C-alpha positions as CSV (number, residue, x, y, z in Angstrom):
1,M,0.0,0.0,0.0
2,A,1.2,3.5,-0.8
3,K,2.5,5.7,1.9
4,F,1.0,8.8,0.4
5,V,-2.2,9.7,-1.5
6,V,-2.8,12.5,-4.1
7,G,-3.3,15.8,-2.2
8,D,-1.0,15.0,0.7
9,R,1.2,17.9,1.8
10,V,4.8,16.7,2.2
11,K,8.4,17.9,2.7
12,V,11.7,16.6,1.6
13,V,13.7,15.0,4.4
14,D,17.3,16.0,5.1
15,K,20.0,13.8,3.6
16,P,23.2,13.8,5.7
17,R,25.4,13.6,2.6
18,W,24.2,16.3,0.2
19,P,27.1,17.0,-2.2
20,T,29.0,20.3,-1.6
21,G,27.6,23.0,-3.9
22,F,24.6,20.9,-4.9
23,Y,21.2,22.5,-4.9
24,K,19.8,21.3,-1.6
25,L,16.1,20.3,-1.6
26,E,15.7,19.4,2.1
27,N,12.7,21.0,3.7
28,W,11.2,21.9,0.4
29,Q,7.4,21.5,0.6
30,G,4.8,20.5,-1.9
31,D,1.7,18.5,-2.7
32,I,1.5,14.9,-4.0
33,V,0.0,15.0,-7.5
34,E,0.6,11.4,-8.6
35,V,1.3,8.1,-6.8
36,M,3.2,6.0,-9.3
37,E,2.5,2.3,-9.8
38,D,5.6,1.6,-11.9
39,P,8.1,2.0,-10.4
40,E,6.4,1.3,-7.1
41,G,7.2,3.5,-4.2
42,Y,7.7,6.7,-6.1
43,V,5.5,9.8,-6.1
44,L,5.3,13.0,-8.2
45,M,5.4,16.1,-6.0
46,K,4.6,19.7,-7.1
47,T,6.9,21.9,-5.1
48,H,5.5,25.1,-3.5
49,K,8.9,26.9,-4.1
50,T,9.2,26.5,-7.9
51,R,5.8,24.9,-8.8
52,Y,7.8,22.3,-10.7
53,K,6.8,18.6,-10.5
54,M,9.6,16.4,-9.2
55,T,9.8,12.6,-8.6
56,F,10.8,11.3,-5.2
57,H,10.9,7.9,-3.5
58,E,8.4,7.8,-0.6
59,N,11.3,7.4,1.9
60,E,12.7,10.8,0.9
61,L,9.5,12.6,2.0
62,E,7.5,13.0,5.2
63,K,3.9,14.1,5.6
64,I,3.3,17.6,7.2
């Protein structure tokens, strides 16, 4: 069963090893717009900051 459903508000969790100089996404917030069946465990999130849609694994997000 999916961890999130369409419409859930989520944020990107902090990764301890973000590369230096890399555009960090931790704490970015957004809304789930699609729960993918293939590959399983991935969701499409529309970010509040840029309004872009980005794909994340469910383990990289937490519900707010």
